[in-house]
C-alpha positions in Angstrom: -23.2 -74.5 -75.7 -23.6 -73.6 -71.6 -21.3 -71.2 -70.8 -20.7 -69.1 -73.8 -23.0 -66.0 -72.7 -22.0 -62.9 -74.0 -23.2 -60.7 -71.3 -21.5 -63.5 -68.9 -18.3 -62.4 -70.7 -19.0 -58.9 -70.7 -19.6 -59.4 -66.8 -16.5 -61.1 -65.8 -14.6 -58.7 -68.3 -16.3 -55.8 -66.5 -15.8 -57.4 -62.9 -12.2 -57.9 -63.4 -11.2 -54.6 -64.8 -13.3 -53.0 -61.3 -11.5 -54.7 -59.6 -8.2 -52.9 -60.7 -9.5 -50.3 -60.7 -10.5 -50.2 -57.4 -7.4 -51.0 -56.0 -5.3 -48.7 -57.8 -8.2 -45.4 -57.0 -7.4 -47.3 -52.9 -3.8 -47.1 -53.5 -4.0 -43.4 -55.2 -6.7 -42.4 -52.0 -3.5 -43.8 -49.9 -1.2 -41.7 -51.8 -3.5 -38.6 -50.6 -3.9 -39.3 -47.7 0.1 -39.4 -46.5 0.6 -36.4 -48.8 -2.2 -34.4 -46.8 -0.1 -35.0 -43.6 1.9 -32.1 -44.9 -0.8 -29.9 -45.2 -4.2 -30.0 -46.8 -4.4 -27.4 -49.5 -2.4 -28.3 -53.0 -1.5 -24.8 -53.6 1.3 -25.3 -50.8 1.9 -28.7 -50.7 3.8 -29.7 -54.2 3.7 -33.2 -53.2 0.2 -33.5 -52.4 -1.0 -31.5 -56.0 1.1 -34.1 -57.3 -0.6 -36.8 -55.9 -4.3 -35.2 -56.8 -2.8 -34.9 -60.4 -1.8 -38.4 -60.8 -5.5 -39.3 -59.2 -7.2 -37.3 -62.0 -4.8 -38.7 -65.1 -6.4 -42.4 -63.6 -10.4 -40.6 -64.0 -10.3 -41.3 -59.6 -13.6 -39.4 -58.5 -13.0 -36.0 -56.9 -15.8 -37.2 -54.2 -12.8 -40.1 -53.6 -9.6 -37.6 -53.1 -11.6 -34.5 -50.9 -12.3 -38.1 -49.0 -8.8 -39.1 -48.9 -7.8 -35.1 -48.1 -10.4 -35.5 -45.4 -9.3 -38.7 -43.9 -6.0 -37.0 -43.4 -6.7 -33.7 -41.6 -9.2 -35.5 -39.6 -7.1 -38.6 -38.6 -4.3 -38.8 -39.6 -3.7 -42.8 -38.9 -1.8 -43.8 -42.4 1.7 -44.5 -42.2 4.5 -45.3 -45.0 6.1 -48.2 -44.2 9.6 -49.2 -46.4 10.2 -52.5 -45.8 13.9 -53.8 -46.9 13.7 -58.2 -47.6 16.8 -60.5 -49.1 15.5 -63.0 -51.5 16.9 -66.5 -53.0 20.8 -66.0 -54.3 21.2 -62.7 -51.6 18.5 -60.2 -54.2 18.0 -57.5 -52.6 13.4 -56.6 -52.8 12.2 -53.0 -51.3 8.5 -52.8 -50.0 6.7 -49.0 -49.9 3.5 -49.3 -48.2 1.2 -47.2 -46.8 -1.0 -48.4 -44.0 -3.1 -47.4 -41.6 -2.0 -50.4 -39.1 1.4 -51.5 -39.0 1.4 -54.8 -37.3 -1.0 -56.2 -39.6 0.5 -55.3 -42.7 3.9 -56.6 -41.6 2.9 -59.4 -40.2 0.8 -60.2 -44.0 4.3 -59.3 -45.8 6.7 -61.4 -43.1 4.0 -64.4 -43.7 4.5 -64.0 -47.5 8.0 -63.7 -47.5 8.7 -66.9 -46.1 6.4 -68.3 -48.4 8.8 -66.9 -50.9 12.1 -67.9 -49.0 12.6 -64.4 -49.0 14.4 -62.8 -45.1 13.4 -59.5 -43.2 16.7 -57.7 -43.5 16.8 -55.0 -40.8 16.4 -51.3 -41.6 19.1 -49.3 -43.4 20.8 -53.1 -44.5 19.6 -53.0 -47.6 18.6 -49.5 -48.5 22.1 -48.1 -49.7 22.3 -50.3 -52.4 19.3 -48.4 -54.1 18.6 -45.4 -55.5 15.1 -43.2 -55.4 14.6 -41.2 -58.4 11.7 -39.0 -59.3 9.9 -42.0 -59.8 11.3 -44.4 -57.2 14.1 -46.4 -56.4 16.2 -48.1 -58.3 19.1 -50.9 -57.3 23.0 -49.7 -57.7 24.3 -53.1 -58.6 22.1 -55.3 -60.4 22.0 -59.0 -59.3 21.9 -61.6 -61.9 20.4 -64.5 -61.0 19.2 -68.2 -62.0 16.1 -68.7 -64.1 14.3 -70.4 -61.1 15.4 -67.5 -58.9 13.9 -65.1 -61.5 10.9 -67.2 -61.8 10.4 -66.8 -57.5 11.2 -63.4 -57.1 8.9 -62.1 -60.1 5.7 -64.4 -58.2 6.5 -62.6 -54.9 6.3 -59.1 -56.6 2.7 -60.4 -58.1 1.8 -61.4 -55.2 2.7 -58.3 -52.8 1.4 -56.2 -55.5 -1.9 -57.8 -54.6 -2.2 -56.2 -51.2 -4.0 -52.9 -51.0 -1.4 -51.6 -48.2 1.8 -51.9 -50.7 2.3 -49.0 -52.8 4.9 -50.6 -54.8 8.7 -53.3 -54.2 11.6 -52.7 -56.4 14.4 -55.6 -56.7 17.9 -55.6 -57.7 17.3 -58.5 -59.9 19.4 -58.1 -63.1 16.1 -57.6 -65.8 12.4 -56.8 -65.6 10.3 -58.7 -63.1 
């Protein structure tokens, strides 16, 4: 029986696990780099300290953490973006991204928005409907959407979260996305 090798299955399972870990590691490294711009010493920078603790909980190697801090102190080339958009049926979507190239990231996200009938909003026009908490943004007013819209937004969120630059995606749709 071809294709039923135990070792081949292990290889594919390990490859997908490693890919997920690599994406998580790069996102956490970007968060550390952003936090380290305000100071490279975790004793005096609580944001950096919390980012490092999160990285340790997710088993990010110490070398990666040090490299991210070094990148911030030497280059400081990463910036945080908050992108606002209106999805189908007027559902609000916020995208937090960390990038070293604002134009590239914006163009890639705009392209995804176009594929899912989502319109880019002007900065600040949608932010009022979300409140910022300790674990990110939460919609003040949930929108009850049709099943088709719910599915489209769910697919959009999945596509956005596959991007290395995207840190988090928030939506004002009623129920889990």
